[in-house]
C-alpha angles and dihedrals in degrees: 000000000000114000111223127201112260118225110199089208105040113019108108116246102221134190115268135038116329124183120213115190108202111190120206114296097005098121105262096165092044090055093048090056090052093048091053091051093048092050088059097042093046093048094242086124119036094198135014092244089060091066112083113210113187129185133161108246136044090235090056092051090053092051093047090049092054095046095045093049092049090051092051089047091054091046093051090050090050093047089049090055098252117143119249119240091235112022094179094050092047099040090122090061090053089052093048093047096041111115095006113163121239089250091052092049091050090054090056092046090050092048090056091047092049096039094127088068093058114130099227101147145154113251091251091052091050092050090050093051091050093049092048098041093046095035095146094050094041096042092234111158118229121255096027114166118222112222120205090198123036096171095110092055092044093047093048091053093045096050090045088057092046093051092048092050102044114019103068118101092244089054095057095106090049091048090051091052090049090054095046095045092045095239107174133200089207091056091050089052091051090049091051094048090049094058105026097093094039119111123226095004124167130189117229134239094033105260121239123228108274095239090052092049092047090052089051091052094050091050092049091051092047091051092048095049091047090056090046092053090053100043109025099113093043090050092048092052091046091054091050090050096057108102125221092017102149095195100036091125089054091051092047089052090053089051091052088052090051089057088064095062100083089046091062103254090106108155096086092041093047090051090053093050091053090044094053090044095052093081139006116289089242088069090056101041106020131234100278121133095255090050097053096080090046093052092048094056112120091230091076092049087052088052089054088051089053093051091050092047090051091051090049091050091051089049091050089048089052092053092047089048092051092051093045091049094048091051098039096044093054093047093046095049091046091052091049092044089233139130134194124215095261089051089063092062096039094047094048091047088050090050091051089055094046130096090260093055097105093061091045093051092047091051093052094045091050088054098052134046097190143358131217115195114198124200090016092166088074093059127108132213093268093053093044092049090053093050093044095053096044099046105033108137093020127099101270119174115196107201125189146092119258089200086068098051098124105139100088089132087064094050100268108149120203089195092063087059092048089050090052090051090056092048098043118107091220137010124207138177138204109239106193128078110210096174112061139058110266092243092049089051088051093047094051089043087057093050096049104024094050091057120094094222110358097171096042097221123102111246094026107100136163113247114196118237131204120244110242101172117096114244087227091072091070116112094209119097102168094099097234127138120278094231116047131178131201104214119208108192128187112274142192113245118224094251097040138066100208130082113258134196120236112262118234088244091055092050094047090051099043104039098057089056092048092048092048091051091048090049090052090050093048092051092046097047100037109060097192095050119099129190091254089063089066128078135181116206115207132188096223136012092247088074092061102076098058089043092053092046092053091048093049092050086059094049095252119136117227139179132206108229125206093342138160135323111290089217088063093055125108089245091062091055093047092046089055089053090052094050092048088053090052091054093047101034094154092061104090092196092060092047092047091050089051092050091051093059121106087245095063092027105205113166122227095253094051091046091051090053092050092052089052092051109079094191093045092048092050091048090052093048088049091054090053090049089054089053088052090054092048089050091055094045104035107016138259096288093056093048094047090049091053092048092049094048092051090052097039089237099164097051093045095047093048090053093058131077110275088005092137089058090051094048091047091053091046096053090044090054092047090053092050091048091049091050092049092045092054102038096044096033092232124182116226091262092049091046090054090052089048090055092049090052094050090052092054097047129083105200121173129226099015102135092186089070095048116112112259125230111259088205136330105190114117093345136135108250118234113190143142121267090244090055092048097061110121092019131103134203135190094232123019134192121198104187102168111035085111090075115108138220109295127236124296116275128224090249128031137188113220136170113239126171095334088313132107114226123201100201125195095169098130136108110008090000092052116140138163089257091051091048090051091051090050090055088048091052090048090054093049089049090052091049090053090047089056090053087049089054090051092050092049098048095046095058090080123098102182109005141006129196123196135176125229138165146103100313138160139348127342099220102052132003121355128102094291089070099039140115092235088057088055091048098046104034109025099053095134097037103141121202116229121238110281093000115154121237093248093051091046093051095041090052090050096048092050087053090048094056093046090053098055094113089059098047096100093053090046092051091049091049090049091054094045093053094050099094089222130065116272118189120233122187119179115217130198125209093249112105119247113272097206126055117200113207116211112222112187116229115243099215107150092221090068098049130076114231121218113250119244115244106235113201133152117265113278095023090106130044104256093211112106144120108266134188137189089268094052091049093053093041089055093069120338121104092231129179117252116272136198124215114311092014095288093159123168137209097216105219117135096206101157140359111292116247137160115348090354089062093051109120117272133215138054100319097050092044090053090050093053092048093048091053095047091048091063106022120111105227092189089074105023093175096050119134089243091057093046091051091047094052092046093049095048094047092048093047090053096042092244097116095098126071092233089069091067139067100251144357115318145123100241099206095043090047092057094043089055088050091053089051092052093047093049098046105032116100111225104232097217093046104037096223138076127241089244089066093065121108110237092224090060095053124088115193120205093006107192123204136186117201119194107229128211112227111266145105122292089227088077087078091066096059093048092044093053093047091059097034110136104176138044089250091055094045091051092046091050088063090053090052087064087080092068114118127269091213109120116251129195139152118063135341111212138181148143124249111210091218132002112185141169122221126174093343097313131104119225135190118216128185125189115222120194091181116144109226098168145310096271127077089231090067088070096054123113094280094051093047093047090054091051092044090053101040095046094040094240086143089066091044090052091050093050091048092053090045090054092051092045091052091045091055096041094054086062099037107025094187094047115150102231092193088066099032103048122064098185131238133299123202112200116205097203099199091055103046111124133185093252094056092231095118137040100031117099112187123193129169122191117223111253089232090058093049092050092047092049092046090053093047101039104028105024131218099268094110094257107167128225113237107225123182115203118195 
């Protein structure tokens, strides 16, 4: 069928089934909104609620609702003569509305008025409404409850079946076989779920009746044991006689076990029979001359018969299970007056095939004038059958993109779409790409459009689209190509002389580092690009952790979006160990295992010492016993919180790479445990069993189990290709599209003559037909992989990176079995006349493997023939030697400030916990800061060298503070200081020169800084920091000041009254901007260093601010400007006030003039050996401190809470 271009304004909307193929980025939702408007204006729909609009997710229904409402709003304004905000952009609306009759305009106005009645539904919601509204015709009972999760009902039925079949005394031999052969009730449930909602499905091979299969098994075992009785000793001797048999002892052991079978101890013997029957005897004993008589013994043929009989019995059990589940599930749900989501579709389909179907179909057709089915490529035969029967003869527009049909694991069936394409009266396409850069559209068009059959299946073609987005909209300014490829050629290892392919492990170690480095370069060289504009698409969630670790090492934030099941995380396993230790606190082994987890974080040496210490071990066991008691009395959440607080879990996790991810998972798991404990009233023992079950299950569609985002602000997005569908990103990385189709499975679903076959013909049941179906299944998986490649590459707006080369194994997986291999190297692969899909694909993949030596030349030829530039960067297996750290600039123009909440006095409760930052944020027009007040005056006044070139931003500032918190300035060059500096730099990825802004040795630069700090006499103080006694220094001194209710602006009046210098007078005027909103509660903060010297207390604050690349920038004028603009003067005052209050609560009549030495702000980049730069000293007048104490804190004797460490 010819695919015509669809014009949202002019293409007639005819009666019958129309297909609209909407390629990626071509404006599918936009087109739907225009079609809805036209249906109303053209009178094909009398009301909006007579247009059915179906999509497949709730989120999609919400987006469609917003977009359709907005379009109707614009149309009403246009029809009422109001001008549009952007006439050029909305020219299509003007064309649609032009010449509309008054009656047509009224229909649009009424549609907007009645929009809440719009039928914009998921397919399941639509089926539910049909069943309920036409309850009599559909046979739907009243008062039915819709269940989002039917697993409890399914599992109860399945385990009832399993118990009936295997737990009677007469079934003991069968139960023994089930255990030995690893038959699993859980596996049967998964098989049943996989096929239950499928239409026209058939099991293959054709199952026997269970009784017949059981009789065949018993006969095969009897025959085998009879031969064994006769020939055991001869077989044993023959095995011993086989030379060079590495595992002869093992085989002899199996034969001894076989001898036990007639005596009644049959489990070991039965296991050996099935083992020997699983493959030909030549594979056990070899093909040597002595082995030939042994292999020809009829006993081994009898073992093969047993293995086949066991497989036939399992297959018969499967068929019996499916039938019992179908029958039992329907009866159970009917008795409970309940339905699951799949039941909605199946029950409606059944009703449409019943004798009452005519009246049901007439009722639905009378209710709707037209139907629009969005994301139709994700449908299946059951859904298509429902839609086809209900809307035949009505305008029905099926909208989707078959090239994006990637949800086969959820039941989506590309062949349902292809069937609809054959049946449709007309087929259309959208011809303009509004998403991607024109050169990226051209490059992808070359990759797919230049291929004879890129998507493998007949009827699924690539239709080129025209780029509609202006190139000027691109955020990238680095001048590189829009499509880039990392090429991984074969290489010669150092100790070899032959070319070798990259291993999967090498690629998965090397590529994350390369991508992280490229992300850092992109962010550095493209000023308008932010981390949130970048995305990395992965095939499976196991790829996420190394990718996040690589990004973190480069200083780039990232977030894992819509990822795996939280119960399958490492934290879930470790949390189970912790809970087991709580319930067995007197078992030192359990407690020790809990302590060794990453959650509690005990190192091996510390744990060994604890185990040696009897008193310490007893105390630890007692603490776990206390947690058990808390669990029983207050619940699991409370007990875990107490445990985590005792072991400082939060702080330690957050200090580690990916610690935020771990903490997010841990809190999520605790919430789920708490919810289950309360809702199901579980005891601690039952809750632990519940957690173990959750960890072993793999349910689908349960959003409560889905990993939560740890954060998503300004972070690179890491998500699976499946999760990315429908999204778009400025820059995209696709690191693992090279991976190939995995190995064959024991069972496969394949399409065959309009029938779906669930084939189990493998292993002992292997047959030529089964082998052909496995080749067919492999071809269908490769075709879906190609659609996955298309989805991935078309998410990019400005640039896309992919990875390709000779990678991985030859048998399964790897690039030689991949969709990219098909796309890049089989571009002219022509199918033969009448050739089946499996033969066509198998022939092509064989050619692909043979052509590996030519791959590099073929890739280069492909790039040269593109017509647009495609980037090609060749990588070698050696890891990158330099790591570039991305440090975000802190220019205020690039950041969005939080808005101040302006409410009248008294509208909010004034009690709160406040800090210096919250005081300034409430009113002052402060300069932007990074973490730990590492603000910068961004003036590039000279080339950066030495300390001026040291990296800027939050991470470097934190490193400097961490070092100075623990460094001993009395001996700056001590080994301890050197180790501290090296460890902190390495942990932050700042240990290499490439992480900084100019030439420097990072460690030596900081050691020189410590020397200057320790030896330089501070002019205003008369002593050096190296003179201080460690026992008189308190790092990170935290205070809590109880505040009287009142407005922060009171500070300004008092400050101005006691101002003594021009700087203080000018700053007093700035303080007038403080908020009038009342504030009460506590004022809290951390002083970097509180120290006592010669009877006086001093406040010191480290500042890593960059003020310029010259020493002069850190003179008095430069520091005064920074102190004023960043409100450090207010911070200094509050710190001194806290110290004064702290001292006066202990010595009420304290002379502040004698007791307080003032505050010193040390600008680390400017400290010089002469002490003339880098030290800003400020001392508040005692009268000012007393006045502020009186006004802010009161005289009621409230004490400051100071924490000295």
